C-alpha positions, 0 to 999 in steps of 0.5 A: 571927408567931403560931406553935404551939410546945412549951414546956418551962416547968419542970424535968422537966415535960412539954412544953405545946403553946402559941400564941406570938409569933415575932420578926421576923428581924434582918439575919442571921436566917432564918425557917423553916417547920418540916416536921419535927424530930427528938427528941434525947437533948439536948432531954430532957437540957435539959428535965430541967434537967441544964444551966443553960438557962433556963425557959420555953423552946422546945427542938428542934434537929434541924429541917428545913423551908422558908425563908419569910423572910430578913434583909437581909444573908442571901445563903446561902438565899432564900424557898422553899429547903429547909433542915436546921437544925444547931448555932449558931456565931459564925463569927469565933473561931479555931475557926470560922475553922479550920473547926471550928465545933463548938469555937466559943468561943461554942458555949454561948451560941449553942446553950444560952443561948436568947437572942441575943447582946444578951440578947433573946429571940425568942419571947413569949406575951402579953408574957411572954418565952419563951426561944427560939434553942435551938441557934440554932433552937428547932425544936419549933415550926411556925416557927423563927428560925434564923441564916445560920450554922446553915441548910444548904440541901438538895436539894429532891427529898430527903425533907425530913421525914427530914432534921432529925436530920442536923443533930445526932445523925446527924452526930454519930455518923457524923462521929465515925467519918468526920471525927474517928477516921478508921479506916484499912481493916482497923481494929477499932472498938467503939461503946458505946451503940446509940441514934441516935448510936451506930448512926450510928457503926455505919453509918459504920464500913463506909464507912471499910473497918473490918473488925471493928465491935463494937456494945455495948448492953443492948437486944437489939433495938438490937443486932440492928439494929446487926448489920443496919446493919454491926456484925460483932459485938454485945455485951450487958453483961448476958451478962458483962464487956463489956471481955472480950467486946470483946477476944474479938470483936477477937481478943484485942488490943482495939479500935483505936478506940472511940466512947462514946455513952452519957454514963455514966462507967462505960461510958467506963471500959469503952471505954478499957479495951478499947482496943488499944495506941495506941488512941483513945476518942472521948467523944460522950455528954453527961453532967451537968456535973461528972460525973467518970470514973476511968481507969487512968493506967498503961494510958494511959501504957504503951499510948499510949492517947488519950481525946478529946472530939468535938462534933457529929462534927467536922462543918462542916454545910454540907459534911457534911450534903449528903454524908450525904444523897448517901450515903443516896441511894446506899443506903450510909447508911440512917439512915431505918432509925432513924426513927419518926414522930409527930404534933407533938401526940404530942411527949411520947409520942415523948419517953417512947418514946425514953427507954424504948428503944422507938424509936431516933430519933423525929421529930415532924411539924408540922401540915399539913406 
């Protein structure tokens, strides 16, 4: 199949729009006509070479579209079904069997390897292999070859062009609060970083009954949006020590829960330092491999603090994505407030606007969608 795709050809270079050949689906694979795809920080992180993902490659991992063909063993979806695409997992390891696919023992290979398990690629240009299967999809293209594990059937009356980011960034932020931290009613929670992940955490917090929700960012426009989406207090580190500002917002005792969504070591230190006794900080933001953080061990010990990582919001996508769609329909999770749409040919502009903080969650719409 001929497809139009955005190719990352070398580290740090803009995406180039090219015509490629997409492989036929194997037994457990699904061909999806992409309607729209979210642009995630991780796509740009990989484009810039911060993880050892091969080039040339087609990125994109927040796709949504319509099933066009399925492999012989696929029963989960059929042609014509509307789907959102999420992360890949093996389905066979202990983590997957326990309902924790975000901690799949083959998570790296299924999402960052950009090849099938046998090493074969799914895309080519005139005989030149092009790496696909990024997050088991590579959805910066008019068609994606996904797997039965990472396609999620969605209601046909849901706004398909809006749903792609539910597959990663939105479910990561919301799931960190709803699935991983689970603040009890009356809790205090602080979110560091008001991008799409952090703001999704802010939107999810009122659903738990948390009563003090603090948003921290250096962008005043994003802080204003956080206030509209559920934050009871906002903190700009440019106005003073953010740890002290968070403590003041929480009545002096600190936050019971913290979400670190920036990937910056110094911000993680702040997230831990502002915890109350027994508090938990969730590490969500992606940092370059080898990034280290210094923590005060005595305060972790004496105050019983916990620091834990959260991948993809501890989500089972087949369960959590439909739940988020229903919350959106009820007006309780208005993630559409984060979105700015672009034409597919404007992908590089969307990426630039995202990195400059001009938009929160870009979504590129495919030609003719």
